[in-house]
C-alpha positions, 0 to 999 in steps of 0.5 A: 901341869907344867909346860914350857911356853914357846917350846914347840917347833914348826909343823908341815901342814897340808890342805885337809882335802889332800889328806887321807884321814880315817872317818872319825879323825876326819869328823873331829879335824874338819868340824867347823864348829867350836872345838870348845863346845865339842869338848864341853859336850863330853863328860868331865869338867872343861878348863883352859890352862894358859901356858903363856901369851906374849909378844913373840916371833911366829914360825915362818909358815905362821907369819906368811898368813899375815903378809902386812903384819910385823908384830905378833902375840902368841898364845898357847893353852891346854884344853882339859877335861877333869884336868886331863889335857885333850888339846894343845892349842897355839894361836897367833895374831897381830898386836892390832887384834890383841888391842881390838876391844871387842875381841878381848884377846889381850885379856883372855887369861883362862877363858876360851879363845874359841868362845870369844871368836865364835861370839863374833857375828861376822866370823869367817874361817879358812879351809883347814890344813892338817898335820900328823906329828912325828914322835920326835915333835915337841907336842908328841913328847908332851903327849907322852909326858901327860899320857904315857903313850907314843902316838902320831898326833893329829893337828889342824889349823885355820885362819879366823877373820872377824872385825877386820882382824885375823887369828891363826889357830892351831889345835893338836889332838892329844890321845884322850880325844876319841880319834885314836 
């Protein structure tokens, strides 16, 4: 399962309240619980495959979520069940969040970021933004590579805040997710 790190491109996001979402899609995209927990509840062996994590420059629409920050870490992973990719996730956070000892973000490796975040007692989450990717988008092309089908891929993102730190998490639902 080989995916190039930082090979995707920006998305056009809109507030979820403005999006026309089919009921099952809405149920998955707007679920405020842990996506890791939701996937673990499905049949199959859950795993996190780290594509990469490094200091890098976020897209302009990601950077705008952190007006006072200048240096960032980007983390990209595939969440899988039985080695089949279900979710492509991209997280952006300031270096200060990576260095925060209670968050353990610098040393997650193949551990779930969601598991670390949802264990924080003061965790808050912003309103969801959603997108539907065109077939030409890099994540849609990854979906085609892994699942041999053309589908307009849904994504969501939200900003988590805990312990004075912020983490922007974007999750893209590949075709095995039961919303298609």
